[in-house]
PyMOL commands that place a pseudoatom at each C-alpha (Angstrom):
pseudoatom trace, name=CA, resn=MET, resi=1, chain=A, elem=C, hetatm=0, pos=[5.675, -25.227, -9.983]
pseudoatom trace, name=CA, resn=GLU, resi=2, chain=A, elem=C, hetatm=0, pos=[6.563, -27.579, -7.232]
pseudoatom trace, name=CA, resn=SER, resi=3, chain=A, elem=C, hetatm=0, pos=[6.295, -26.279, -3.756]
pseudoatom trace, name=CA, resn=LEU, resi=4, chain=A, elem=C, hetatm=0, pos=[9.383, -27.147, -1.413]
pseudoatom trace, name=CA, resn=GLU, resi=5, chain=A, elem=C, hetatm=0, pos=[8.658, -28.779, 1.671]
pseudoatom trace, name=CA, resn=LYS, resi=6, chain=A, elem=C, hetatm=0, pos=[9.529, -27.078, 5.099]
pseudoatom trace, name=CA, resn=ALA, resi=7, chain=A, elem=C, hetatm=0, pos=[12.488, -27.961, 7.437]
pseudoatom trace, name=CA, resn=GLN, resi=8, chain=A, elem=C, hetatm=0, pos=[11.073, -29.970, 10.147]
pseudoatom trace, name=CA, resn=ILE, resi=9, chain=A, elem=C, hetatm=0, pos=[12.710, -30.626, 13.555]
pseudoatom trace, name=CA, resn=ILE, resi=10, chain=A, elem=C, hetatm=0, pos=[11.664, -33.609, 15.116]
pseudoatom trace, name=CA, resn=THR, resi=11, chain=A, elem=C, hetatm=0, pos=[12.159, -34.421, 18.783]
pseudoatom trace, name=CA, resn=HIS, resi=12, chain=A, elem=C, hetatm=0, pos=[13.554, -37.775, 19.740]
pseudoatom trace, name=CA, resn=VAL, resi=13, chain=A, elem=C, hetatm=0, pos=[14.316, -37.479, 23.100]
pseudoatom trace, name=CA, resn=GLU, resi=14, chain=A, elem=C, hetatm=0, pos=[14.669, -34.835, 25.542]
pseudoatom trace, name=CA, resn=LYS, resi=15, chain=A, elem=C, hetatm=0, pos=[17.286, -35.020, 28.597]
pseudoatom trace, name=CA, resn=SER, resi=16, chain=A, elem=C, hetatm=0, pos=[17.364, -32.162, 31.790]
pseudoatom trace, name=CA, resn=LEU, resi=17, chain=A, elem=C, hetatm=0, pos=[20.972, -31.305, 32.500]
pseudoatom trace, name=CA, resn=ASN, resi=18, chain=A, elem=C, hetatm=0, pos=[22.024, -29.686, 35.758]
pseudoatom trace, name=CA, resn=TYR, resi=19, chain=A, elem=C, hetatm=0, pos=[24.016, -27.164, 33.933]
pseudoatom trace, name=CA, resn=THR, resi=20, chain=A, elem=C, hetatm=0, pos=[23.584, -24.041, 31.362]
pseudoatom trace, name=CA, resn=VAL, resi=21, chain=A, elem=C, hetatm=0, pos=[24.054, -25.449, 27.861]
pseudoatom trace, name=CA, resn=PHE, resi=22, chain=A, elem=C, hetatm=0, pos=[25.976, -23.375, 25.194]
pseudoatom trace, name=CA, resn=GLY, resi=23, chain=A, elem=C, hetatm=0, pos=[26.063, -25.522, 22.366]
pseudoatom trace, name=CA, resn=VAL, resi=24, chain=A, elem=C, hetatm=0, pos=[24.876, -29.320, 21.090]
pseudoatom trace, name=CA, resn=ARG, resi=25, chain=A, elem=C, hetatm=0, pos=[26.336, -30.939, 18.147]
pseudoatom trace, name=CA, resn=TRP, resi=26, chain=A, elem=C, hetatm=0, pos=[25.739, -34.245, 16.302]
pseudoatom trace, name=CA, resn=LEU, resi=27, chain=A, elem=C, hetatm=0, pos=[28.814, -36.536, 15.731]
pseudoatom trace, name=CA, resn=PRO, resi=28, chain=A, elem=C, hetatm=0, pos=[27.940, -37.273, 11.828]
pseudoatom trace, name=CA, resn=CYS, resi=29, chain=A, elem=C, hetatm=0, pos=[27.788, -41.043, 10.840]
pseudoatom trace, name=CA, resn=SER, resi=30, chain=A, elem=C, hetatm=0, pos=[26.912, -41.927, 14.715]
pseudoatom trace, name=CA, resn=ALA, resi=31, chain=A, elem=C, hetatm=0, pos=[24.021, -41.956, 17.209]
pseudoatom trace, name=CA, resn=LYS, resi=32, chain=A, elem=C, hetatm=0, pos=[25.904, -39.705, 19.386]
pseudoatom trace, name=CA, resn=VAL, resi=33, chain=A, elem=C, hetatm=0, pos=[26.083, -35.764, 20.760]
pseudoatom trace, name=CA, resn=VAL, resi=34, chain=A, elem=C, hetatm=0, pos=[28.700, -33.762, 22.211]
pseudoatom trace, name=CA, resn=VAL, resi=35, chain=A, elem=C, hetatm=0, pos=[26.836, -31.164, 24.595]
pseudoatom trace, name=CA, resn=LEU, resi=36, chain=A, elem=C, hetatm=0, pos=[29.243, -28.001, 25.778]
pseudoatom trace, name=CA, resn=GLY, resi=37, chain=A, elem=C, hetatm=0, pos=[28.145, -25.889, 28.794]
pseudoatom trace, name=CA, resn=SER, resi=38, chain=A, elem=C, hetatm=0, pos=[29.164, -23.949, 32.079]
pseudoatom trace, name=CA, resn=HIS, resi=39, chain=A, elem=C, hetatm=0, pos=[28.194, -25.371, 35.760]
pseudoatom trace, name=CA, resn=PRO, resi=40, chain=A, elem=C, hetatm=0, pos=[27.073, -22.683, 38.141]
pseudoatom trace, name=CA, resn=LYS, resi=41, chain=A, elem=C, hetatm=0, pos=[30.139, -22.544, 39.834]
pseudoatom trace, name=CA, resn=ASP, resi=42, chain=A, elem=C, hetatm=0, pos=[32.125, -21.275, 36.520]
pseudoatom trace, name=CA, resn=THR, resi=43, chain=A, elem=C, hetatm=0, pos=[33.328, -24.662, 35.752]
pseudoatom trace, name=CA, resn=GLY, resi=44, chain=A, elem=C, hetatm=0, pos=[32.860, -25.961, 32.150]
pseudoatom trace, name=CA, resn=ALA, resi=45, chain=A, elem=C, hetatm=0, pos=[30.709, -29.146, 31.103]
pseudoatom trace, name=CA, resn=LEU, resi=46, chain=A, elem=C, hetatm=0, pos=[31.816, -31.390, 28.325]
pseudoatom trace, name=CA, resn=GLN, resi=47, chain=A, elem=C, hetatm=0, pos=[29.758, -34.411, 27.636]
pseudoatom trace, name=CA, resn=VAL, resi=48, chain=A, elem=C, hetatm=0, pos=[29.285, -36.927, 24.985]
pseudoatom trace, name=CA, resn=TYR, resi=49, chain=A, elem=C, hetatm=0, pos=[25.623, -38.993, 24.697]
pseudoatom trace, name=CA, resn=GLU, resi=50, chain=A, elem=C, hetatm=0, pos=[24.518, -41.818, 22.796]
pseudoatom trace, name=CA, resn=LEU, resi=51, chain=A, elem=C, hetatm=0, pos=[21.339, -42.467, 21.706]
pseudoatom trace, name=CA, resn=SER, resi=52, chain=A, elem=C, hetatm=0, pos=[20.363, -46.093, 22.329]
pseudoatom trace, name=CA, resn=LYS, resi=53, chain=A, elem=C, hetatm=0, pos=[16.904, -47.652, 22.608]
pseudoatom trace, name=CA, resn=GLY, resi=54, chain=A, elem=C, hetatm=0, pos=[15.211, -43.987, 22.688]
pseudoatom trace, name=CA, resn=GLU, resi=55, chain=A, elem=C, hetatm=0, pos=[17.187, -42.944, 25.325]
pseudoatom trace, name=CA, resn=LEU, resi=56, chain=A, elem=C, hetatm=0, pos=[20.347, -40.706, 25.679]
pseudoatom trace, name=CA, resn=LYS, resi=57, chain=A, elem=C, hetatm=0, pos=[22.825, -42.609, 27.585]
pseudoatom trace, name=CA, resn=LEU, resi=58, chain=A, elem=C, hetatm=0, pos=[26.297, -40.972, 28.781]
pseudoatom trace, name=CA, resn=VAL, resi=59, chain=A, elem=C, hetatm=0, pos=[29.404, -42.199, 27.162]
pseudoatom trace, name=CA, resn=LEU, resi=60, chain=A, elem=C, hetatm=0, pos=[31.759, -39.649, 28.497]
pseudoatom trace, name=CA, resn=GLU, resi=61, chain=A, elem=C, hetatm=0, pos=[32.204, -36.689, 30.522]
pseudoatom trace, name=CA, resn=VAL, resi=62, chain=A, elem=C, hetatm=0, pos=[34.951, -34.104, 31.362]
pseudoatom trace, name=CA, resn=CYS, resi=63, chain=A, elem=C, hetatm=0, pos=[34.935, -31.286, 33.521]
pseudoatom trace, name=CA, resn=LEU, resi=64, chain=A, elem=C, hetatm=0, pos=[36.878, -28.302, 32.727]
pseudoatom trace, name=CA, resn=ASN, resi=65, chain=A, elem=C, hetatm=0, pos=[38.249, -25.786, 35.361]
for i in range(1, 65): cmd.bond("trace and resi %d" % i, "trace and resi %d" % (i + 1))
show_as sticks, trace
zoom trace
């Protein structure tokens, strides 16, 4: 009987953010992720990052009131 390999999570890059993150989702067929969270003053945060040359570059930022 063949053994199935366990799923692995591989960290490519880490990023410090100044708000609480509630979710991170990868945009399929791209090198982009969407981050959704909340700032300490109860305003929302939505950011899109792109992985480029081993770094996360901010592509879009929306402040949600």
